[in-house]
N, C-alpha and C positions, 0 to 999 in steps of 0.2 A: 366505401361506396355501397349503397343499398341494393345489392344483387342477391336474388333468392333463387337457389337451385332446387328444382323439384325433380321428380323421378325422370321425366322425359324432356323437360325444357328448363332453361334458365331465364328468369325474368329480370331484366335490367330496369330497376325502379328509380334510377337516379333522377330522371326528368319526367317519367310517365308512371303514375300510380296504376294500381290494378283494382278492378271491380270483381268482387266475389259474390255471385248470386246465390241466394239461399233457396234450397229445395228440401223442404221437410216432407218426408214420406211417412208421416205419422198421423194418427187420428186425433191427437190432443195438443199439438203445438199451439202457442199462445195466439197467433194471428192467422194461421192458414191450416190449422189442424183438419185433416180429413179431405182436403182439396186435391191432394196428389198421391193418394194411396194406390191408385191404379198405375202400373208401370208405363203404359202407353201415354197416359195423360201426363205423368211426371216427366217423361222424356220430351214430350211436345213443349211443356213449359220450360224445360231446360234449354231447348233449342231456341225458343222465343227469347229467353234471357241472353243467350249468346248473340242473337241478332240485335238485341238492345244494348250491347256493349259489355257484357260480362266476359271477363278473361278466365274466370274459374267458376265452376259450379260446386257448391258445398252441399253434400247430401247427408241428411241426418235421419236416422231411423228410431231415435229415442228422444223424446221431448226433454229439454233442460229448463223449461219455464219454472218459476218458483212454485214449489209444491208438487212438481211432477214426480210420478212414481217410476222406479226402475223398470226396464223392459228386459225380458229374458233374452239371452244371447241368440237362440235359434229364431226367435221372432224378429229380432233386429236384423239378422242375416237375411231372412226371408223378405224383409222390406227393402233393403238397400241393394243387394247383389243384382237382382233382375233389372233394376233401374240403371245401375252403373253399366251393365253389359249392353243394354239397349242404347244408352247415350253413346258409349264408345263405338258402337257399330255405325253411328250416324254423324259423329263429330270428333274432331281432334282437340276439343277444348280440354283444358286442364280440369281434372275432377278431384275434389277433396272429399274425404270421408270424415264426417263429424261423429266421432265415437271415442269412448274411453276403454273399449274392450279390444284386446290384442287380436283375438281370433276374428273379430269383425273387420279390423283393420287389415289383417293378412288376406282375408277373402276379398275385400274391396280392392286391394292391390292386384290380386290375381285376376280380378274382373276388369281391371283397366284404370284404376285410380292412380293418382300421382302424389297426393298430399294427405297427411294425417292431421286432422284438427282435433286436438285433445284438450277438453276443458279442464282436465286434472293435471295438465303439464307433465304427463308420463308418470304420475303418482298413483293412478287408480288401478293399474294392472301391471304387475311386475314384468310381463312379457312384452309390453308395448315398445320399449326402447330397442329390444332385439328385433322386432318386426321392422321398426324404422331403419335400423342399420342394414338388415338383410335385403330390404327392398329399395334402399337408397331413396326413400320417400322424402319429400319436403315435409316439414313438421311445424305446426303452430302450437306454441306453448302459451297457455292462458292462465291468468290468475283467477281463482275463485275462493271465497271464504266459506267453508262448510260444504254442503251438498245442495243440489236443487231442492231437496226437501226442507233444508234448514237455513239456507243462505240468507234469506230475507228476514230472519227472526232477530231483530235488533242488532245489525252489524255494527261493530265498534272498531275504531282505529285511533291511534294517537296522531299519526301522520300518514294518511292514506296513500299519497303519492310515493313517499319514501318507503313504506312497507311493501307496496306493490312492486316498486323498482327492485328492492332487495330480493323479493321472492323470485322475480323473473331472472335476476342475475344468478341466483342460486340454482334454479332449475336449468338455466342455460349451461352453467358449469357442470352440473350433474349429467346432462345429456352429452356434453363433449367427453366427459370421463367414460361414458358408456360406449363411445365410439361413433357418435353421430357427428357428421361433418358440420362445423359451425355455419357454413354457407347455406346449409339446408334448413335453417331455422328462422322462423318469424315469431314475434312476440306480441301478445294481446293482453292489455290490462284488465280485460273482463268487465266492461261496462255493464252494470246491472246485476252482476253475479256476486252477491254478498255486499252490496253497496247501497247507500241511501242516495236520493237525488243530489244532496250536497256533495257526497263522495264522488259521484259521477262527474259533477261540474269540475271538481278539483282535478280529477284524472284527465279530463279533456283539456284543461288548461295546460297540463304538463305532459301531453301525449308524446312529444318528441323525446322526453327524457327516458322513456322506457326502451329505447333502442340499444340495448346492451351490445357491445362489440360491433356497433354499426349494423345490427340486424334490423330488418324492416319491421315497423310497427303496424299491426292490424287493429282497426277500430270497427266495432260492431254496435251501432246504436239504432239501427233501423226498426221502426215501429215500437220501440220500447216505451213503457208507461211513463217514465220520467219526462219524455218529450211533451206529453200532454200536460203534465203538471207545470212544466216551464211555460207552456203556451197558454195556460189557464183554461184548458178545455178537457172535458171528459169523453169527447168523441174520438175514438181511435183514428178516424180519418184525418183528424187535425194533427196527427204526429208526422205526416208525410213530409211537408215542406220544412219543418224544423230539422228533420233528419238530413234532408238534402243540404240545408245550410251548414250543418256540422261536417258533412263530407268536404265542403269547400274550405271551411275554417281549419279542420284538422289536417288537410293537405298542406295548407299554408304553414301550419305549426310543425309539420314534419312527418306525419303519418303517411304510409304508402299503400296500404291495402284496406279496402273498405267493403265490409260484409253487409249486403243490402238485399231487400226483397224486391225492389223495383229498379232494375239497373239503369233504364234509360235516363231518367232525370239526374241520377247520381253521376252517371257517365258524362253527361253534358256539363254538369257543375264542375266535375273534376278536370275535364279538358279545358274549360274556360279559365279556371284558376291557374292551371299550368301554363296556359298561353300568356297569362299576365305575369306569372312568376319568371318564366324562362324565355318568353318570346314565342311567336308562332312556329 
């Protein structure tokens, strides 16, 4: 049964999927860089996303767009901790920290976060698994080929779905061996992280198969460039509705968590799909 335990709450995702709202507090993220670097403005946007249907706010202080450069630990801490503290004072919403640095994750947990969303699946920092265990955080393990600096340089797979599935299984088993409760993990195939548009299509068609040990699958396609390619448009605004359509499709195919920039439309598509799948 797709139940996900986080630090403060357990989400029963059997019949009702969850919306994870993206909050980038960076100057250089691919679609909203610089918009929410002020903590007050970032908090207000987070609260607006909660009002629009977000169950989780995912806060990132380091861009992971293709070609993005690493951010120093102290800079990342300065970006995310004040935002987490401000949101926690005003809302009980679940907060996720999007980081691959264990000290950032630990500080985020101390500030009130509930989930660690690690694009390296706990391989980027040897201390991350310990932080996850000690804080009883929910954990998202994601697949990425290479690094943000290299991931889109001619990515190659013999069987992208099979290779991603094997990687997620291996990382899940490694996390369990480190002492992380299996019920605290969710799995993300990493759409757009070291994949071509053709690879992304393959992964989306097989999204249900990535739920190792019945762990919930997270899908993040919001505003990504391959949506424009599939829609035949170079205008970033034209990526919005294709992304909403994929939320509905992937929910039908078995995904349970949807990482998006614009929660309201995705929330409505998700609830309508579930009403048809399960009854009102």
